[in-house]
N, C-alpha and C positions, 0 to 999 in steps of 0.2 A: 569554336562551335563540337558539341560533343561526338563523338565518334559514335558509327552504328553499334546498335547492343549486338550482331550477332556476327561482329569481328572480333576475333580470338585475339590474347593478348600472347605476344610470343617470344622467348627469350630463351639465350643460351647459358647454362650453367657450367662455369670449369673449374675443376678443382684439382689441385696439386698436390700430390702424395711423394714426399721422399722416400726412397727407399734403400736402406743403408743394411747390408750386409757385410761384417765383420769377421775374420778369419784370426781364431788366438788356438793358444793351449792354457788348459788349468784355469779358467774363467774363474775360477772363486777363490784361487788362491790370492791373499793379503797382499802381495806384492804387484798381481796383474792391475794396472792401471783402468781396462777396458771399462768395467762392470761399472765404474763412478760416472766415466763419460757418456755413458749412456742415459743416464738420468740427470738432463741440465736444470729441471726445472727446481720450483721452489720447493723447501725442505716439508712444507707442510701437505704434499702430497702425500697416498698412501699406497703402499704396494702389498701387494699378494703375490706366491708362489706355488703353483703347482706340479710336479714333477712323477714319472714313472715308476711306481713301486718296483718293478724289478728291477730298472737300471739302478735303484738307491741299494738295493740287494748284491747286483752285482760289483759295487763300488763303495765296498765299507766306506762308514766316516762322511759322505757325500752329502748326505742332508744335514749331516753338523755343520762341514764346509760351508754348504750354500746360505743355511740361517745365521753363521757368523757372518758371512761377505753380505749379506741384504742388511743384516743390521747396522753393519758400520755405513752405509749410505747416508745420506742428506735425506732421507725419507724415512715417514711412519710405517715400516714393515710390521704385520700382521703377522706372527709365528701361530703355529708349527706350519711346514711346508705341508700341503695337500696332497697326500697320496693315492693316486687312480691308477688301475691297472693298466698296463699296456696294450696294445695290438688292437685287429681289427675290430674283436670284438666288443669292444668299449663304444665304438659307434652304433651299434645297437642296441644300447640302455640308454634312453634319453635322463635315465635317472641320474646318469654320469654328469650331462650338462648342468641338471637340478643341483647337483651338491656343489657344483663352481659358483654358480647363481648365489647359492645360501651361504656360501664361503665370503662371497663379494658383499651382501648385502649384512651380514653379520661383521666385516672387517671395516664398515664404511666408504668403502670405497665410490667414488663421484667418476664423474665422465672424466677428469682430470687424471683419475688415478690410474696404476699400471699391475697388470698381470703379468708375470714372469713364469711362460712354461717351457719346464727340459722334459723331454721326450722325443720318442720318435713320432714319425707322420699320422698316425692315430691319435693319439695323444693330444699332438697340436689342432688336428682337426678339432675335438669336443673342446679344448681348452679357447681355440680363434670361435668357435660359434659362439660357445658362453660370453666371450670378451664382448662381442662384436653386436650383441644383444641385449648384454645389461647395461642399462640406461643408451641405450643406443648405440652403444659403443663406448668401451674404454681401452685405453692403450695398453697395445701387447708386446711383449718380445719375447720373440719364439730362442729357443738354446735348442737345436734338433740334435738328436743322439744317433742317429742312424745314419749309414752311407745314402740309402737313400732319400731320408729327407734331408739331407745336408745335401744332395745334388739337384734334388727337384723341390717335393713338396712341402718342405719347410722354407723354402725362401720364396714361396708364391704368395699371390694374393686372396687364395682359396681357402674357404672351410668346410666342413660338414659334417651331416651324422646321416647315418643308413635309416630308412624308414619302409616300410610296407613291402618288404623284399627288396629295394634297390638303394644302390650305394649313392652316397650322397644325395640322397633326394630330398633332402632338408640342409641346407646351407648358405652363407653369403659369402660375397665378395669385401674384403675388409684387409686392405695392405697392413703389415704391421708395423709400428716406430722403428723397429730394429731385428735383424736376424744375428744372432753371432754362431759361426760354427768351430765349435770345441773340437779340435780333432782329436786330442785325450780321451774322451767321452766314448771313440769307438774301439779302444783298445778290447773290449770285454764281449765285442759280438760274437756271435756263433757265424760257422763260415757261410750257412744259407744268405743270412740279413745282409753280410758284407758282398755276397754275387747280386744280390738284389738293387743295388745302388750301383754297381756296373753296369748291369742291363739297362737300367735309365739312362745312363751317361751312352751308351752305344746308341741307343735308341733317338735321343737327343741331338747325335753327332750326325746321324744318317739323316737326319731332316735340315741337320742347319749347317755342319763344318764340316769338310770333307779330312782337312788336315787335322783335325780333332779326332775322328774316326781312326785315321791312320796312325796317331799317336797312341790311341789306344792297343790297336792291333801290336806296335812294334814295342809296349810296355805290357803288353798281355800277361806275362808269367810275373814279372815286376808286382802285378795290380792282383795276380792271384796268388801270391805268396801277403800280400796286404803288405807290402813294403812302404814306410809312410811317404816320402817323395813321391814315388809314384801317385798312391790312392790320394794324395792331396791335391798332385795336378788334376788328376781328374774331377774330383769333387769342385775345384775351385774351376774349369775352364765349363762342366755343366752347369754351375749354377750361374755363371756368367751368363751362358746363352740363354737360361731362362729369365734370368731379369732382364734383360736387353730385349726379348720379344714381348714382354709384359711393356715396356717402359717404351719401346718404340715403333710396336707393330701395330700402334693405331687403336686397339680395341681391349686393354686391360682387363675389362671384367666382360668380354666375351658376348657381347650384343649381338654379335653376327654370327656365321653358321661358318667360317673358317677357324678351328682351332689345333692348329700345329701341334703343338704340347700333348694335346689328347690322343696324339696316333694310336692306334690299337687298343684304347680304350673301351670301342664297342666290344671286344670280344673279352679283352682283360677281365673286367669288370663282373660280365655275365660267368664268366669262368671261376671268380672269386665266387659269388653268389651259390654258383650249383656245387662248390669245395665246401661250402658251410662255413666261409670266411675264414680258412684254415690259408 
């Protein structure tokens, strides 16, 4: 007997996303095996890289090391590294997304290809949005290069650009294929950028982990001096708390109204807008 025509068809769609966060140093060195381990797929896949131009300027020879490392992989790397400006203003200009889309098209990337993004949170947002919307989603590998992005934004599942004077007005939820925190890339950060990541760690500690907050308090001087062991421990725990909430909090794509990791954003984003994204 045929069902009534006014009865809806109802299904649940369950999709699993593996979240992989790696910690390393000197990712693009020939002796580091991690880069090769990130790309287990067939050698026919293509790969494109976009990087923060200021980062490349601060690390002489980094662009060449990245290209050499990517050429050594069993994938078809499309050189050169695409240089884009970093910082929040990049998210105000949609032409940067178009540049990445054009590079993806020109390089012949498919949905099974990879985009490697090396930079701070703003560049990762732009590159992530471009990757999520090209072919309805290509694989993204993030290499965050600021304390803030390694401890927070670079390890999450969101991306976005600014529009109509509103922060992250246009964006998607798209888990990356992998995230690699290369701690060596933090060495040239100015003091302000170092403090920014520490502030995010304090916030997530207040929300999620009293012991972590007390550890930050006890190691405040070492963190302020940017001592490697103290900073690495802070970044690792902050990133773990973010990922744990995303993976186990029951609402990874924030369809509900409870968003504890966005605590304070209602004011912070407005202040960013008022300041002209400085």
